C-alpha positions as CSV (number, residue, x, y, z in Angstrom):
1,M,31.2,-15.9,2.3
2,P,27.5,-16.9,1.9
3,R,27.1,-15.0,5.2
4,K,28.0,-12.0,3.0
5,F,26.3,-12.8,0.4
6,F,23.0,-13.1,2.6
7,F,23.6,-9.8,4.0
8,L,23.9,-8.5,0.6
9,F,20.8,-9.7,-0.3
10,L,19.2,-8.7,2.3
11,M,20.4,-5.0,2.4
12,C,19.1,-4.9,-1.3
13,F,15.4,-6.8,-0.7
14,S,15.2,-3.9,2.0
15,L,15.9,-1.1,0.0
16,S,13.8,-2.1,-2.9
17,A,11.1,-2.4,-0.6
18,L,11.2,1.4,0.7
19,Y,9.9,2.4,-3.0
20,A,7.4,-0.2,-3.3
21,Q,4.8,2.2,-3.3
22,S,3.5,5.5,-2.6
23,L,1.0,5.7,0.3
24,S,-0.1,9.6,-0.6
25,Q,-2.1,8.2,-3.6
26,Y,-4.2,6.1,-0.8
27,E,-7.6,8.0,0.4
28,K,-7.8,7.8,4.3
29,H,-11.6,6.4,5.2
30,S,-12.8,4.7,8.7
31,Y,-15.8,2.4,9.1
32,I,-17.6,3.0,12.3
33,K,-20.4,0.6,13.7
34,D,-21.4,1.0,17.0
35,N,-18.4,2.0,19.6
36,D,-16.0,0.4,16.9
37,T,-14.1,2.1,14.3
38,L,-12.0,0.4,11.5
39,P,-9.4,2.9,9.7
40,Y,-8.2,1.9,6.0
41,R,-7.0,3.0,3.0
42,L,-8.7,3.0,-0.1
43,L,-6.5,3.2,-3.6
44,L,-8.6,4.0,-6.9
45,P,-7.4,3.0,-10.0
46,E,-6.4,6.5,-12.1
47,G,-9.0,7.8,-13.8
48,Y,-11.9,6.4,-12.1
49,D,-15.1,8.0,-12.1
50,A,-17.9,7.0,-9.9
51,S,-20.4,8.2,-12.1
52,K,-19.7,5.7,-14.9
53,S,-21.0,2.0,-15.0
54,I,-18.9,-0.8,-15.9
55,H,-21.3,-2.5,-17.8
């Protein structure tokens, strides 16, 4: 019986993780230094404006 609950919990948890976030909102970038490249993604807040100061 506990094995069935564990399996059910695992299935629910894994299905909810699939809808956790949308990768389409992230911007793709690469940091390059010498011969090394580090790819990364950047998620900016909604309504972000780089020209506005936070102070």
